[in-house]
DSSP file (Angstrom, degrees, kcal/mol; ACC not computed):
  #  RESIDUE AA STRUCTURE BP1 BP2  ACC     N-H-->O    O-->H-N    N-H-->O    O-->H-N    TCO  KAPPA ALPHA  PHI   PSI    X-CA   Y-CA   Z-CA
    1    1 A M    >>        0   0    0      0, 0.0     3,-0.9     0, 0.0     4,-0.7   0.000 360.0 360.0 360.0 -26.7   15.6   13.1    9.5
    2    2 A F  H 3>  +     0   0    0      1,-0.2     4,-1.1     2,-0.2     3,-0.2   0.690 360.0  74.9 -69.0 -15.0   13.1   13.9   12.2
    3    3 A F  H >4 S+     0   0    0      1,-0.2     3,-0.6     2,-0.2     4,-0.4   0.916  95.2  48.6 -60.5 -43.0   14.3   10.8   14.1
    4    4 A F  H <4 S+     0   0    0     -3,-0.9     3,-0.5     1,-0.2     4,-0.5   0.749 102.0  64.8 -70.6 -22.8   17.4   12.6   15.2
    5    5 A R  H 3< S+     0   0    0     -4,-0.7     4,-0.3     1,-0.2    -1,-0.2   0.853 108.3  38.4 -67.6 -35.0   15.4   15.5   16.3
    6    6 A N  S <X S+     0   0    0     -4,-1.1     4,-1.3    -3,-0.6    -1,-0.2   0.401  89.7  96.8 -96.5   1.5   13.6   13.6   19.0
    7    7 A L  T  4 S+     0   0    0     -3,-0.5     4,-0.3    -4,-0.4    -1,-0.2   0.914  92.8  31.2 -61.9 -46.9   16.6   11.5   20.1
    8    8 A G  T  4 S+     0   0    0     -4,-0.5     3,-0.4    -3,-0.2    -1,-0.2   0.730 112.4  62.8 -84.9 -22.7   17.7   13.6   23.0
    9    9 A I  T >4 S+     0   0    0     -4,-0.3     3,-1.1     1,-0.2    38,-0.4   0.796  92.3  63.6 -76.0 -28.3   14.3   14.9   24.1
   10   10 A N  T 3< S+     0   0    0     -4,-1.3    38,-1.7     1,-0.2    39,-0.2   0.764 100.4  51.9 -69.9 -25.0   12.8   11.5   25.0
   11   11 A N  T 3  S+     0   0    0     -3,-0.4     2,-0.3    -4,-0.3    -1,-0.2   0.389  93.2  90.1 -94.1   4.0   15.2   10.8   27.8
   12   12 A K  S <  S-     0   0    0     -3,-1.1    35,-1.9    -4,-0.1    36,-0.2  -0.690  80.7-108.8 -98.8 154.2   14.7   14.1   29.6
   13   13 A T  B  >  -A   46   0A   0     -2,-0.3     4,-2.2    33,-0.2    33,-0.2  -0.396  23.4-118.1 -77.9 158.5   12.1   14.7   32.3
   14   14 A I  H  > S+     0   0    0     31,-2.1     4,-2.8    28,-0.5     5,-0.2   0.885 115.1  55.1 -61.7 -39.4    9.0   16.8   31.7
   15   15 A K  H  > S+     0   0    0     28,-2.0     4,-2.4    30,-0.2    -1,-0.2   0.909 108.3  47.5 -62.4 -42.7   10.1   19.2   34.4
   16   16 A E  H  > S+     0   0    0     27,-0.3     4,-1.9     2,-0.2    -1,-0.2   0.916 114.9  45.2 -65.8 -43.3   13.5   19.7   32.7
   17   17 A L  H  X S+     0   0    0     -4,-2.2     4,-1.4     2,-0.2    -2,-0.2   0.881 112.9  51.6 -67.1 -38.0   12.0   20.3   29.3
   18   18 A R  H  X>S+     0   0    0     -4,-2.8     5,-2.3    -5,-0.2     4,-0.7   0.916 110.6  47.6 -65.1 -43.5    9.3   22.6   30.7
   19   19 A K  H  <5S+     0   0    0     -4,-2.4     3,-0.4     1,-0.2    -1,-0.2   0.850 106.9  57.5 -67.3 -34.4   11.9   24.7   32.5
   20   20 A N  H  <5S+     0   0    0     -4,-1.9    -1,-0.2     1,-0.2    -2,-0.2   0.841 109.4  45.1 -64.4 -32.5   14.0   24.9   29.3
   21   21 A Q  H  <5S-     0   0    0     -4,-1.4    -1,-0.2    -3,-0.2    -2,-0.2   0.573 117.3-116.0 -86.4 -10.5   11.1   26.4   27.5
   22   22 A G  T  <5 +     0   0    0     -4,-0.7     2,-0.3    -3,-0.4    -3,-0.2   0.726  66.1 139.3  85.8  22.7   10.4   28.8   30.4
   23   23 A F      < -     0   0    0     -5,-2.3    -1,-0.3    -6,-0.1     2,-0.2  -0.777  43.6-144.2-100.6 142.9    6.9   27.4   31.4
   24   24 A T     >  -     0   0    0     -2,-0.3     4,-2.3     1,-0.1     5,-0.2  -0.507  37.3-102.4 -86.8 171.6    5.6   26.9   34.8
   25   25 A A  H  > S+     0   0    0      1,-0.2     4,-1.9     2,-0.2     5,-0.1   0.885 123.7  49.6 -63.5 -37.6    3.3   23.9   35.4
   26   26 A K  H  > S+     0   0    0      2,-0.2     4,-2.1     1,-0.2    -1,-0.2   0.910 110.2  49.3 -68.9 -42.2    0.2   26.1   35.3
   27   27 A E  H  > S+     0   0    0      1,-0.2     4,-2.2     2,-0.2    -2,-0.2   0.899 111.7  49.1 -63.9 -40.8    1.3   27.8   32.1
   28   28 A L  H  X S+     0   0    0     -4,-2.3     4,-2.1     1,-0.2    -1,-0.2   0.886 109.5  52.4 -65.9 -38.3    1.9   24.5   30.4
   29   29 A A  H  X>S+     0   0    0     -4,-1.9     5,-2.2    -5,-0.2     4,-1.0   0.887 109.1  49.7 -64.5 -38.6   -1.4   23.2   31.5
   30   30 A I  H  <5S+     0   0    0     -4,-2.1     3,-0.4     2,-0.2    -2,-0.2   0.913 110.1  50.5 -66.5 -42.1   -3.2   26.3   30.1
   31   31 A K  H  <5S+     0   0    0     -4,-2.2    -2,-0.2     1,-0.2    -1,-0.2   0.881 117.6  39.6 -61.3 -38.5   -1.3   25.8   26.7
   32   32 A L  H  <5S-     0   0    0     -4,-2.1    -1,-0.2    -5,-0.1    -2,-0.2   0.546 107.2-126.3 -89.4  -7.7   -2.4   22.2   26.6
   33   33 A K  T  <5 +     0   0    0     -4,-1.0     2,-0.3    -3,-0.4    -3,-0.2   0.912  69.1 119.4  59.7  46.0   -5.9   22.8   27.9
   34   34 A V  S   <S-     0   0    0     -5,-2.2    -1,-0.2    -6,-0.1     2,-0.2  -0.816  72.7 -83.6-127.4 171.9   -5.5   20.2   30.7
   35   35 A D    >>  -     0   0    0     -2,-0.3     4,-1.0     1,-0.1     3,-1.0  -0.488  32.6-126.2 -75.5 146.9   -5.6   20.5   34.5
   36   36 A S  H 3> S+     0   0    0      1,-0.3     4,-2.1     2,-0.2     5,-0.2   0.731 107.7  68.1 -67.6 -20.4   -2.4   21.5   36.2
   37   37 A K  H 3> S+     0   0    0      1,-0.2     4,-1.7     2,-0.2    -1,-0.3   0.854  95.7  55.1 -64.6 -34.0   -2.7   18.4   38.4
   38   38 A V  H <> S+     0   0    0     -3,-1.0     4,-1.6     2,-0.2    -1,-0.2   0.912 108.3  47.5 -65.7 -42.3   -2.0   16.3   35.3
   39   39 A I  H  X S+     0   0    0     -4,-1.0     4,-0.6     1,-0.2    -2,-0.2   0.907 111.7  49.8 -65.8 -42.0    1.2   18.2   34.6
   40   40 A K  H  < S+     0   0    0     -4,-2.1     4,-0.3     1,-0.2     3,-0.3   0.817 108.0  55.5 -66.6 -29.3    2.3   17.9   38.2
   41   41 A M  H  < S+     0   0    0     -4,-1.7     3,-0.3     1,-0.2    -1,-0.2   0.878 116.3  34.7 -69.7 -38.1    1.6   14.2   38.1
   42   42 A I  H >< S+     0   0    0     -4,-1.6     3,-1.6     1,-0.2   -28,-0.5   0.367  88.1 104.6 -97.8   5.3    3.9   13.6   35.1
   43   43 A D  T 3< S+     0   0    0     -4,-0.6   -28,-2.0     1,-0.3   -27,-0.3   0.823  84.2  42.2 -58.7 -36.3    6.5   16.2   36.0
   44   44 A N  T 3  S+     0   0    0     -3,-0.3    -1,-0.3    -4,-0.3     2,-0.2   0.376  97.4  96.1 -95.6   4.5    9.1   13.7   37.2
   45   45 A K  S <  S-     0   0    0     -3,-1.6   -31,-2.1     1,-0.1   -30,-0.2  -0.608  79.0-111.8 -90.4 154.3    8.5   11.2   34.4
   46   46 A K  B >   -A   13   0A   0    -33,-0.2     3,-1.4    -2,-0.2     4,-0.5  -0.499  30.0-112.9 -77.3 156.2   10.6   11.0   31.2
   47   47 A L  G >  S+     0   0    0    -35,-1.9     3,-1.1   -38,-0.4   -36,-0.1   0.847 117.0  57.4 -60.9 -34.6    8.9   12.0   28.0
   48   48 A K  G 3  S+     0   0    0    -38,-1.7    -1,-0.3     1,-0.2   -37,-0.1   0.697 104.2  53.8 -70.8 -16.4    9.1    8.5   26.7
   49   49 A D  G <  S+     0   0    0     -3,-1.4    -1,-0.2   -39,-0.2    -2,-0.2   0.469  83.4 105.8 -94.6  -3.8    7.2    7.2   29.8
   50   50 A V  S <  S-     0   0    0     -3,-1.1     5,-0.1    -4,-0.5    -8,-0.0  -0.559  84.6 -98.0 -76.7 139.0    4.2    9.6   29.4
   51   51 A P     >  -     0   0    0      0, 0.0     4,-2.2     0, 0.0     3,-0.5  -0.225  37.8-110.5 -57.9 148.8    1.0    8.0   28.1
   52   52 A E  H  > S+     0   0    0      1,-0.2     4,-2.1     2,-0.2     5,-0.2   0.831 109.2  52.6 -58.0 -46.5    0.4    8.4   24.3
   53   53 A P  H  > S+     0   0    0      0, 0.0     4,-0.8     0, 0.0    -1,-0.2   0.910 117.5  40.1 -60.6 -37.3   -2.6   10.8   24.1
   54   54 A L  H  > S+     0   0    0     -3,-0.5     4,-2.4     1,-0.2     5,-0.2   0.842 110.4  59.4 -76.2 -33.4   -0.8   13.3   26.4
   55   55 A K  H  X S+     0   0    0     -4,-2.2     4,-2.2     1,-0.2    -1,-0.2   0.879 103.1  51.3 -63.6 -38.6    2.6   12.7   24.8
   56   56 A T  H  < S+     0   0    0     -4,-2.1    -1,-0.2     1,-0.2    -2,-0.2   0.805 114.1  45.0 -70.3 -27.5    1.3   13.8   21.4
   57   57 A K  H  < S+     0   0    0     -4,-0.8     4,-0.5    -5,-0.2    -2,-0.2   0.871 118.9  40.1 -78.2 -38.2   -0.1   17.0   22.9
   58   58 A I  H  X S+     0   0    0     -4,-2.4     4,-2.2     1,-0.2     5,-0.2   0.794  99.0  70.5 -87.9 -29.8    2.9   17.9   25.0
   59   59 A S  H  X S+     0   0    0     -4,-2.2     4,-1.9     1,-0.2     6,-0.2   0.876  96.3  50.5 -64.1 -40.4    5.9   17.1   22.8
   60   60 A P  H  >>S+     0   0    0      0, 0.0     5,-2.0     0, 0.0     4,-1.0   0.885 112.6  48.3 -63.9 -34.2    5.5   19.9   20.2
   61   61 A V  H  45S+     0   0    0     -4,-0.5     3,-0.3    -3,-0.2    -2,-0.2   0.917 114.4  44.7 -69.4 -42.6    5.2   22.5   23.0
   62   62 A L  H  <5S+     0   0    0     -4,-2.2    -1,-0.2     1,-0.2    -3,-0.2   0.738 110.0  55.5 -76.7 -22.1    8.3   21.1   24.8
   63   63 A R  H  <5S-     0   0    0     -4,-1.9    -1,-0.2    -5,-0.2    -2,-0.2   0.739 115.5-114.3 -77.0 -23.7   10.3   20.8   21.6
   64   64 A G  T ><5S+     0   0    0     -4,-1.0     3,-1.4    -3,-0.3     4,-0.3   0.583  74.5 134.3  99.4  12.9    9.7   24.5   20.8
   65   65 A D  G > < +     0   0    0     -5,-2.0     3,-1.2     1,-0.3     4,-0.3   0.746  64.5  69.9 -65.3 -21.9    7.6   24.0   17.7
   66   66 A I  G >  S+     0   0    0     -6,-0.7     3,-1.1     1,-0.3    -1,-0.3   0.755  87.7  65.1 -67.2 -23.5    5.2   26.6   19.1
   67   67 A L  G X  S+     0   0    0     -3,-1.4     3,-1.1     1,-0.2    -1,-0.3   0.706  87.8  69.0 -72.1 -18.9    7.8   29.3   18.5
   68   68 A N  G <  S+     0   0    0     -3,-1.2    -1,-0.2    -4,-0.3    -2,-0.2   0.656  91.7  60.9 -72.4 -14.5    7.6   28.7   14.7
   69   69 A K  G <  S+     0   0    0     -3,-1.1    -1,-0.2    -4,-0.3    -2,-0.2   0.372  71.6 117.3 -95.6   4.9    4.1   30.2   14.7
   70   70 A I    X   -     0   0    0     -3,-1.1     3,-1.3     1,-0.1    -3,-0.0  -0.608  61.3-143.6 -73.4 125.8    5.2   33.6   15.9
   71   71 A P  T 3  S+     0   0    0      0, 0.0    -1,-0.1     0, 0.0    -3,-0.0   0.749  92.2  55.5 -68.1 -24.4    4.3   36.1   13.2
   72   72 A W  T 3         0   0    0      1,-0.2    -2,-0.0    -3,-0.0    -3,-0.0   0.448 360.0 360.0 -91.8   2.3    7.4   38.4   13.5
   73   73 A L    <         0   0    0     -3,-1.3    -1,-0.2    -6,-0.1    -3,-0.0   0.436 360.0 360.0 -98.5 360.0   10.0   35.6   13.1
């Protein structure tokens, strides 16, 4: 079932996904513990075109999985 969850997200740009979650490039870089230059470099790429080590770090944040860890929900 998780296949259908990622179907639409892979064809969107990092910038679009980042804006949908309400993150700036700097905030996303802080969450991922990478330099903000890296985020700005991949901002115009689609998620499926991002190199694999970074893709595994960035996809849960951009999908909104981080919201599942909020204690009051």
